N, C-alpha and C positions, 0 to 999 in steps of 0.2 A: 364450678365443681374440682373439687381435689382429685390428683391420682390417686389409683387405689394402693399404690404404696403410703403415699402420704396420710392417705386416711388412715392405713394402718398403724403407721410410724405415732400418730396424735392416739387412736385405741392403746397403744402397748406401754405408753410412756407413762409412769404414775404419776397422778394429780395434774394430766395436761388434758386429757380429753373427757367429756363428761358423757354419762353412762346412765340408762334408766332400764329398770328389771319389770316387767309386766308379765304377773302369770296369773291365769286364768282357772283360779282353786274350784272352778266346776268343773273343769275338764274331767275325763276318766282317770288320768293319775295325780292332777293337780291339784287336788284336796288332800290326800293322803302322802304325798312328796314334797310339799311346798319344803315345810324346812328342812328336809334330807338335802333339796336344790341350793338352800341358802346355805348351808352347812359345807356342802362340796364346793360353792362358788367361792365360799371365804378362803377355804381352804386352798384352792388354787390361785388364790390372790387377787382374784375381780371384786373391784368394788365397785359399789354403785351409788351415786350421787342422790337417786331417787328408786325406792321401791315400791310397788302399788300391784298388790292381791287384789283380784277383781272377783268379785261374787256375783256381778249383776253383770252377764254378756250383754245385754241390751245396750250399759254406758259403755262400751267400746271404743264407739265412734268419736263421742265427748272428751273420753280418756286421751284418745290420741291425739286430739286437737291439742289438749294440753299440753300432751307431751312433745309435741312437734315446738309447742312455742315455749317451749326450754330449748331450743336449738344443740342436741344432745348429738353426738358422734356416732352413738352406739345405741340399739335399742332390742335388748334381749326378750324375745317373749317365748314364755311357758303355756304350752296347751297343745290343743288339738289342730286340726286342719281348719276348722272357721274362724278359732282365734288368729293364727297364723294369716288366714287370709285378709282378713281385717287390717294386718298390720303392713300385709303387701300394699294394699290398696292406699295406705296413708304414706309408707315412704318409698313406694317408686317414684323414680325421677328425681331424688332427693339425694341429696351428699351427705345421707346417713348410712352405717350397715347395720344390717339386721342380724342378728344372732337368733337360735331358734333350739330352746330344749323340749324336746317331742314328749308332749304328756299328754298325747290324745289316742284315739281307737286306734285308726287306719296310720296318720302319720304320713299320709302321703308325700307334703311338701318337704318332709326331713329325709322322707326316703330318696328322693329326685336329686336332693343335696347331697347325698350320698354319707348323710351324718348315722353316727351309733345311735340305735334307739335306746340304748341305757342311759342314764343319768350321769354317771363316772366318763362315760366316751362322750356324752355330747358336753359335756363341762370341759373336758381336755382338749376337742375342736376349740371351743371359745379361747382359751387360753391359748393355743399353740396353733392354730388353722389361720388362713388366708384371706384377706376380702377377693371377691370375684365379683362380677358382673353376670345377671341371667337376666332371662327374658321374663316378662310377664305377659298375660292377655289382654283381650281391652272387647267388650261385647256392649252391642245395643241390642234389646231386646222391646218388643210390644207390651206396653203398660207397667213396664218398669216400677213399681212406687220411687225408686230411689232417682229418676230420670232428670229430678230439679234440684237435685243435690251435687251435682259439680262434676269432673271427669273422673274424680279418684273413685268414687262409686261405682264406676263400670270397668274396674280393672279388678282380673282373677289371679290366682295363685297357679292353677292348677287343670280346671275340667270344667266345661261346658257338658251338660246332658240331656237327652231326651230320651223319653220313656219310662221302663219299669224302675229306673233308678230315681225317679220324682216321687213314684209311689211310695217306694222305701223310704225316702227320707222324709217325708210325710208320716209314714206308720210305724217306725221304728221307735219300740219302745226305749226312753232315756235308761229304765232300771236294766232292761234286755242287755243295754250297750255296757253298762258299768260292770256287768257279771261277766258277758260271753266276750267283751270287746267286739275284734270282727266278724266273728260268727253271728252277732247279732243281725249285722246285713245279711249274710246269706241264708238264716233262718226266715227272716220277713219276706225276702224276695221271693222264697219258695211257697211262703203263706200266700204273696199277693200274683204270682203267677196265672195260676188257674182263671182270675178274673180280668187279666190283664187284657189288653186287645192290641194287634199290632199296627202299624200305621205306615204311612207312605210319605216318604220325604223326599224334596228337589234340593240338592246340595250342587252349590254354584261357586266353582273355582275357576279363575282365570279365562272367564265367559264362557266356560262348559258346563253343562248342567247332568248331574248324576243322579238318577233316579233309583230309591230302593225301597223296599219295604222289611219293618223289621220291629222288633220290641226294644231296641235300645240303640241308640246311635251316642256316639261319645268324640268332642271336641278336645286335644289334650295339648296342654302346653308344658304339663311337667312328663316324669318318665313311670308315674306309678297310677294304679286305680285299684282301688278296694285293698290297697296296702301290695300289691302285685305287679311286677316289671309291665310295663306293654311291650315294651321291645329291647332288646341289646344296647341297641344303637341311639336309645332316645333318651333326651337330655332337657334341662330346661335353660340350657345354653346352645341348644342347636338351631336357635333361628328357625324353627319349625312349627305348625301346630299339625297334630296327627290326627286325621279325621279316619274313623272306624265305626261300623255295626257289629253287632254280636248278634249271628245266626239273622234269619230269616224272618218270615209269617210268621212259620210253626214253634209254637211254644218247646217243644223237644230239642230243636235245632238251638234256641238260645240257650239252652240247659248245656247242650255237648259244646257251645263257640264259646261259653262262658269257662268252662273247665277247660277246653284247649288253651284260652288265655291264662287261665293260673298255672297249666305244666308247661307251657311253652313261651312263653313271653321272655325270659331270659335268653331263648335264643333266638327268637323272631326276630327280622330285621325290617326298621322303616320303608326296606325297598319292596317289601313282599307285595302282593296284591293286594292284601290284608287293608293297606293303608293307604289314604290318600293324603298328601304330604302339599302345605300351602303355608302362606303369611296370611291369608284373608279368605274367608269363607261364609257364604248367607245359605243358611238354613230356612224352608221354607215347610210347611207342613199343610194338611187340609182333613180335618180342621185345625185351627192353629192348638199350641200344646204349651202346655206350662213347661218354663225352661228350668232346667237347675245347675247353678252356677258355685261350685264349691260347697255343695251339699245346703245350698239355699236356695228356694224358689225365688226365682227374680225374671217375672214377666212372662211373655207367651212368643211364641213364634208366630212372623219371621224373626230371626234372631242375625246378626252380623257378627262374625268374631273375625278380629285381629290382631296380630302379633306385635308386640313392641320390645324388639331385640335390645338386650343389655340396659335395659330400663331400672335394674334393680341390682343395690349393692347388700351382699350376703356373706355371713364369716360360712367358709366350707373348710374340711379337710385340706391337707396339703397337696394330695393325691386327686384332689378333684381338677380336671381339666376345665381350665378356663381360658376359652377363644375370643 
């Protein structure tokens, strides 16, 4: 593995490094902003050896395998959290830098990297930013269809969750997301909540079991959930998984806890009683429940989640604290 300054030097020197651009043209903004993104990248002096617009997200695993076979130094991905999560799974533990153009609905991973969410700002970071190492998560669930596909299939970028978010992920209309953005998730949650039953979970950390009843349980590697900051000191570079529930068995308390999360996350600390922090956790529920990994249903509980520190190289703003 090259040092971060060595990789950055290769990327910045014209004609030396190899760069590939992958844009999911089916993401919320990818389809209508693809041409603008190409123009801004050219104007910033960022050239690519290969440009790959993606119209079928199911081809992403195959496409990233082809990209990595070319041994690039930089892979820039334009799309939402699902596209970025696929990129993270493929680029983790490799001597390749990931650049992100946030073109999705919530852009949780981009927010956690402190990237501007506007295209000109994101392009400026690709031009003027630095290479940093950040953490990724790894999970193992029961009945995950990707179990036989290799280790990279179990890496995640942002969050593993159980409960109402699974129903939301399964039922949020794509057209509603395209029109309303993040508000589509809130409306779908309000529609699903009256029919959602609370569940009991056992959370095992460092040999201690924490029992809780709730409608929503999250295990976060990143710093954002549904586009909102989890805690002021949460970071994808803090060597911590943050485990927290929203509310208890009562539906109204889930709604109030979610509102507090939205309003107070930027001031709250991971030291608060709201959170359990660790580098490994196992969650068991009775009965077994579906597991949402970065917005995709991936098996059911029991699920084990581990942290892999400094496993991913990314392009971030110069102001990003890289530890």
